[in-house]
Structures are given as structure tokens and as C-alpha cells.
KOLSE-661259 format. One record per residue (C-alpha): residue in three letters; z, x, y; residue number from 1. Coordinates in nm, 2 decimals. Layout:
- ALA	Z	X	Y	NUM .
...
//
This chain:
- MET	9.96	11.32	12.29	1 .
- ASN	10.23	11.19	12.08	2 .
- LYS	10.27	11.34	11.70	3 .
- THR	10.15	11.07	11.46	4 .
- GLY	10.46	11.08	11.23	5 .
- LYS	10.68	11.01	11.52	6 .
- ASP	10.45	10.70	11.63	7 .
- SER	10.39	10.57	11.30	8 .
- LEU	10.77	10.54	11.25	9 .
- LYS	10.74	10.28	11.52	10 .
- TYR	10.56	10.03	11.34	11 .
- PRO	10.75	9.85	11.05	12 .
- ARG	10.60	9.69	10.71	13 .
- THR	10.40	9.41	10.87	14 .
- VAL	10.25	9.09	10.76	15 .
- VAL	10.00	8.90	10.93	16 .
- ALA	9.87	8.57	10.80	17 .
- CYS	9.67	8.26	10.92	18 .
- SER	9.47	8.06	10.72	19 .
- ASN	9.35	7.70	10.69	20 .
- SER	9.40	7.47	10.40	21 .
- ASN	9.13	7.35	10.12	22 .
- SER	9.14	6.99	10.26	23 .
- LYS	9.17	7.02	10.65	24 .
- THR	9.04	7.23	10.93	25 .
- VAL	9.27	7.41	11.12	26 .
- MET	9.22	7.53	11.47	27 .
- LEU	9.38	7.90	11.56	28 .
- MET	9.48	7.95	11.91	29 .
- THR	9.21	8.13	12.12	30 .
- ALA	9.23	8.23	12.51	31 .
- VAL	8.98	8.41	12.71	32 .
- VAL	9.16	8.65	12.95	33 .
- LEU	9.07	8.93	13.18	34 .
- ILE	9.10	9.31	13.13	35 .
- LYS	9.03	9.59	13.40	36 .
- ASP	8.83	9.93	13.26	37 .
- GLN	8.92	10.28	13.39	38 .
- CYS	8.69	10.21	13.69	39 .
- LYS	8.87	9.88	13.76	40 .
- ARG	8.59	9.66	13.63	41 .
- THR	8.69	9.33	13.50	42 .
- ILE	8.59	9.27	13.17	43 .
- PRO	8.66	8.89	13.00	44 .
- CYS	8.83	8.93	12.65	45 .
- ARG	8.84	8.65	12.37	46 .
- VAL	9.20	8.70	12.21	47 .
- LEU	9.37	8.52	11.90	48 .
- LEU	9.73	8.43	11.97	49 .
- ASN	9.93	8.48	11.65	50 .
- CYS	10.31	8.45	11.63	51 .
- GLY	10.30	8.60	11.27	52 .
- SER	10.21	8.95	11.35	53 .
- GLN	10.44	9.22	11.48	54 .
- VAL	10.16	9.42	11.59	55 .
- ASN	9.90	9.36	11.85	56 .
- PHE	9.52	9.49	11.74	57 .
- ILE	9.22	9.57	11.97	58 .
- CYS	8.86	9.58	11.86	59 .
- LYS	8.72	9.94	11.87	60 .
- THR	8.42	9.83	12.04	61 .
- LEU	8.64	9.70	12.35	62 .
- ALA	8.85	9.99	12.35	63 .
- ASP	8.59	10.23	12.38	64 .
- ARG	8.43	10.03	12.65	65 .
- LEU	8.77	10.02	12.86	66 .
- LYS	8.71	10.41	12.85	67 .
- PHE	9.11	10.45	12.85	68 .
- GLU	9.29	10.74	12.69	69 .
- LYS	9.40	10.65	12.35	70 .
- GLN	9.70	10.80	12.16	71 .
- ALA	9.69	10.93	11.82	72 .
- VAL	9.90	10.75	11.54	73 .
- TYR	9.87	10.68	11.18	74 .
- VAL	9.96	10.34	11.06	75 .
- PRO	9.80	10.28	10.70	76 .
- ILE	9.71	9.89	10.68	77 .
- ALA	9.68	9.71	10.36	78 .
- GLY	9.51	9.35	10.31	79 .
- ILE	9.44	9.11	10.07	80 .
- GLY	9.34	9.26	9.71	81 .
- GLY	9.49	9.58	9.81	82 .
- ALA	9.22	9.67	10.05	83 .
- LYS	9.30	9.95	10.26	84 .
- ALA	9.23	10.04	10.64	85 .
- CYS	9.42	10.27	10.88	86 .
- ALA	9.47	10.26	11.25	87 .
- LYS	9.46	10.62	11.39	88 .
- GLU	9.45	10.53	11.76	89 .
- LYS	9.67	10.29	11.99	90 .
- LEU	9.58	10.19	12.35	91 .
- VAL	9.80	10.03	12.60	92 .
- VAL	9.61	9.74	12.82	93 .
- LYS	9.70	9.53	13.11	94 .
- VAL	9.62	9.16	13.03	95 .
- GLU	9.58	8.91	13.31	96 .
- SER	9.52	8.53	13.29	97 .
- ARG	9.21	8.38	13.45	98 .
- LEU	9.38	8.09	13.58	99 .
- SER	9.72	8.23	13.74	100 .
- ASP	9.87	8.55	13.86	101 .
- PHE	10.02	8.62	13.54	102 .
- THR	9.97	8.94	13.39	103 .
- THR	10.12	9.16	13.10	104 .
- CYS	10.09	9.51	12.96	105 .
- ILE	10.04	9.51	12.55	106 .
- GLU	10.04	9.80	12.33	107 .
- CYS	9.74	9.76	12.07	108 .
- LEU	9.63	9.94	11.74	109 .
- VAL	9.26	10.01	11.75	110 .
- VAL	9.06	9.89	11.47	111 .
- PRO	8.70	9.85	11.39	112 .
- LYS	8.72	9.48	11.35	113 .
- ILE	9.01	9.20	11.37	114 .
- THR	8.84	8.90	11.20	115 .
- GLY	8.53	8.72	11.17	116 .
- PRO	8.42	8.43	11.43	117 .
- ILE	8.66	8.19	11.49	118 .
- PRO	8.61	7.92	11.42	119 .
- SER	8.40	7.97	11.15	120 .
- ALA	8.15	7.65	11.23	121 .
- LYS	8.11	7.46	11.55	122 .
- ILE	8.35	7.18	11.57	123 .
- ASP	8.23	6.83	11.72	124 .
- ILE	8.50	6.75	11.97	125 .
- SER	8.29	6.46	12.14	126 .
- SER	8.55	6.17	12.02	127 .
- TRP	8.87	6.40	12.13	128 .
- PRO	9.03	6.22	12.42	129 .
- MET	9.05	6.52	12.62	130 .
- ASP	9.09	6.53	12.99	131 .
- VAL	8.78	6.74	13.10	132 .
- ASN	8.99	6.85	13.41	133 .
- LEU	9.24	7.03	13.17	134 .
- PRO	9.23	7.41	13.24	135 .
- MET	9.15	7.53	12.87	136 .
- ALA	9.24	7.90	12.78	137 .
- ASP	8.92	7.91	12.60	138 .
- PRO	8.68	7.68	12.72	139 .
- LYS	8.47	7.71	12.42	140 .
- PHE	8.72	7.71	12.17	141 .
- ASN	8.52	7.45	11.93	142 .
- ILE	8.22	7.73	11.92	143 .
- PRO	8.23	8.03	11.69	144 .
- SER	8.28	8.35	11.87	145 .
- ASP	8.43	8.70	11.80	146 .
- ILE	8.76	8.81	11.85	147 .
- ASP	8.86	9.12	12.07	148 .
- MET	9.21	9.14	12.06	149 .
- LEU	9.51	8.98	11.87	150 .
- ILE	9.84	8.95	12.03	151 .
- GLY	10.13	8.92	11.80	152 .
- ALA	10.48	8.80	11.83	153 .
- SER	10.62	9.06	12.08	154 .
- GLN	10.43	8.86	12.37	155 .
- PHE	10.38	8.53	12.20	156 .
- LEU	10.69	8.33	12.32	157 .
- ARG	10.64	8.51	12.66	158 .
- LEU	10.28	8.33	12.70	159 .
- LEU	10.40	7.96	12.61	160 .
- LYS	10.51	7.70	12.88	161 .
- THR	10.67	7.39	12.85	162 .
- GLY	10.39	7.17	12.85	163 .
- ARG	10.26	7.00	12.50	164 .
- MET	10.01	6.72	12.43	165 .
- GLN	9.93	6.51	12.12	166 .
- LEU	9.57	6.39	12.12	167 .
- LYS	9.60	6.16	11.83	168 .
- ASN	9.78	6.18	11.50	169 .
- ASN	9.49	6.32	11.31	170 .
- LEU	9.39	6.57	11.57	171 .
- PRO	9.54	6.91	11.67	172 .
- GLU	9.80	6.95	11.95	173 .
- LEU	9.73	7.11	12.29	174 .
- GLN	10.01	7.39	12.41	175 .
- GLU	10.04	7.51	12.76	176 .
- THR	10.04	7.87	12.79	177 .
- HIS	10.02	8.13	13.11	178 .
- PHE	9.63	8.18	12.99	179 .
- GLY	9.58	7.79	13.00	180 .
- TRP	9.59	7.52	12.74	181 .
- VAL	9.54	7.62	12.40	182 .
- VAL	9.45	7.41	12.06	183 .
- ALA	9.65	7.45	11.76	184 .
- GLY	9.69	7.26	11.43	185 .
- ASP	9.50	7.09	11.16	186 .
- PHE	9.27	6.75	11.15	187 .
- ASP	9.05	6.58	10.93	188 .
- GLY	8.68	6.68	10.98	189 .
- ALA	8.40	6.90	10.84	190 .
- ILE	8.54	7.18	10.62	191 .
- THR	8.49	7.53	10.74	192 .
- SER	8.55	7.85	10.57	193 .
- GLN	8.89	7.96	10.54	194 .
- GLN	8.99	8.23	10.81	195 .
- CYS	9.29	8.44	10.67	196 .
- LEU	9.42	8.75	10.83	197 .
- VAL	9.68	8.96	10.64	198 .
- SER	9.78	9.30	10.70	199 .
- THR	10.05	9.54	10.56	200 .
- THR	10.18	9.87	10.75	201 .
- ASP	10.31	10.12	10.45	202 .
- SER	10.65	10.29	10.54	203 .
- ILE	10.64	10.66	10.59	204 .
- SER	10.82	10.73	10.21	205 .
- ASP	10.53	10.55	10.07	206 .
- ILE	10.26	10.73	10.22	207 .
- LEU	10.48	11.07	10.11	208 .
- ARG	10.51	10.95	9.78	209 .
- GLN	10.13	10.89	9.73	210 .
- PHE	10.07	11.22	9.89	211 .
- TRP	10.29	11.40	9.62	212 .
- GLU	10.15	11.22	9.34	213 .
- LEU	9.80	11.33	9.43	214 .
- GLU	9.90	11.67	9.49	215 .
- GLU	10.08	11.67	9.14	216 .
- ILE	9.94	11.93	8.87	217 .
- ALA	9.83	11.76	8.55	218 .
- GLU	9.98	11.81	8.24	219 .
- SER	9.77	12.04	8.01	220 .
- ALA	9.57	11.83	7.78	221 .
- THR	9.62	11.92	7.40	222 .
- LEU	9.31	12.15	7.31	223 .
- SER	9.05	12.10	7.03	224 .
- PHE	9.00	12.34	6.76	225 .
- GLU	8.71	12.52	6.92	226 .
- GLN	8.85	12.50	7.26	227 .
- ASP	9.20	12.71	7.11	228 .
- GLU	8.96	12.94	6.92	229 .
- CYS	8.75	13.02	7.26	230 .
- GLU	9.07	13.06	7.44	231 .
- LYS	9.21	13.29	7.21	232 .
- ILE	8.87	13.53	7.22	233 .
- PHE	8.86	13.51	7.58	234 .
- GLN	9.24	13.63	7.59	235 .
- SER	9.18	13.93	7.33	236 .
- SER	8.83	14.01	7.44	237 .
- HIS	8.78	14.04	7.81	238 .
- ALA	8.85	14.35	8.02	239 .
- ARG	8.75	14.54	8.33	240 .
- ASP	8.54	14.84	8.36	241 .
- VAL	8.61	15.14	8.58	242 .
- THR	8.42	14.98	8.87	243 .
- GLY	8.63	14.65	8.85	244 .
- ARG	8.36	14.43	8.68	245 .
- TYR	8.49	14.19	8.40	246 .
- MET	8.34	14.21	8.03	247 .
- MET	8.39	13.97	7.78	248 .
- HIS	8.21	13.85	7.48	249 .
- LEU	7.93	13.59	7.50	250 .
- LEU	8.05	13.32	7.28	251 .
- LEU	7.77	13.10	7.10	252 .
- HIS	7.84	12.77	6.96	253 .
- MET	7.77	12.85	6.59	254 .
- VAL	7.93	12.60	6.30	255 .
- GLN	7.95	12.78	5.96	256 .
- SER	8.21	12.63	5.72	257 .
- SER	8.42	12.45	6.00	258 .
- ILE	8.48	12.83	6.16	259 .
- LEU	8.38	12.89	6.52	260 .
- VAL	8.18	13.24	6.51	261 .
- ALA	8.14	13.44	6.85	262 .
- SER	7.88	13.68	6.89	263 .
- CYS	7.96	14.05	6.96	264 .
- LEU	7.72	14.03	7.26	265 .
- MET	7.86	14.19	7.60	266 .
- VAL	7.83	14.04	7.92	267 .
- GLN	7.93	14.21	8.26	268 .
- PHE	8.02	13.98	8.58	269 .
- ASP	8.06	14.14	8.93	270 .
//
């Protein structure tokens, strides 16, 4: 198992961003691929292709299902509005295409959840001039479904092939990949809720600075008159007897002419 400090240094400050505009619906590139678990059983996996990410992610549910050994890491991730998360495990998986013999190994950070369903609402594609025989990377790209893995820039360009199609001027484009044809781009249609994925990984120096800030001893606050008098009485009166027990005056809070008065009762503490 690798040391967390060394592993976390491998991940630079990272920004991942995908969003749709307020006036159009934006299609994000999704694909269904195959992954084999430790027992060589094939598991379908829905992935999001995102060239804006410097790291890859896999959801914990799928990572646990694969039953492969995970490695410990420490990668803090900050999101929109300063929301904090932390990836503490990573996993290397072998991804296979459903439509060809293409395979690739991907190192992923394990996170509880990558994003919400994509797309956020069902999209009517009945009027789109699409070839029904076209091998789509995600046959149900227009139906909301969960994302199991995010593949970032480290693999993105290697997945692309030369084919590209423009359906219409006001419709998304089709891009050929080793996983099949993916849909990407905006179009005029029903407005769905925005999808925005943003994560940043803090540098080691930032983590250490925050740690030492938490460990610093706060400066002593200015004592009030009563607190100062209590401190003086304690310092001048407490003692230990022959058995090692502490003895001190029991202070009673009585105000007389603005002067704090201490009783002469003695108490002992084991």
C-alpha cells in the first residue's frame, strides 16, 4: 500500500467543469462500457467523457462491486461554494468497448457519487435525423441514468476517432469514439436543470497550512476583574497535603461594594 503523502502529490490542483446554458439544453458525452470484476464477470458501466478533468473518478458502489484491492490516497476535493470532499482510495480498472476489441486501463479516484442523473430529464429525439443502424456508445443517451465513472483528459483524446456528424444546425453533433458514437453539443428544446461538475484538489502546502492553523494555541483572552481575582486567589491558596491531595479555597461568587469575596471553606481533591 502506498503512502498517502506520496500518492496525493501525484494529483495537481484540478478543475472539472461541465454545464449547460440558461437558454439551451446541452448534451454531455456518455457511453456504456464493460468492466470485469475480480471473478472475471462482465459488468456494464455508464461513463461520462470529460476532457476538462485532469483525474478520473469511479463511484464507490461500483468500486466495491468489482472487489479489487484499493490503494490508500489522500486527495482533498473542493467544489462549488467551498463544499469539501476527500478521495481516500484509488483503483485501477480495465475498461473494454462493447463494440470493438479496444481496451484501456484507467486509474480512478473513488468517490461516493460523481454527479446526478444525466441527462436530468428525458429528451425527445423522435424528430432527430439519426441512422438507426449507427452504433451508439450509449444507446439510451437521452434517458436520465446514473454515472458510474468519469473519464478525464488523460484518456479522452485516445478514445476519439475521425468520424464526426452534424445532424442539423440546431441539433448536437455526433462524434465517433472507440466506445461507439457519442452525442455532444447544445440544441433548442425543453430546458432541463443545469448539470455542473466542479472539483479542485488542494495542494500539500495548503493542507499543511490548514493543519498548523488548527493546531496553533490561541492567544490568551483578557481576563475580567472577577476572573483575575479568582486566578490570584487560586495561585495564592492552593496546596497539596502530605497524602498528595490538592487543597484550595472554595470560591463563592458574592458581590459586596464591587469587591469579589472568597469564602474560607477548604476543599480537598484526590
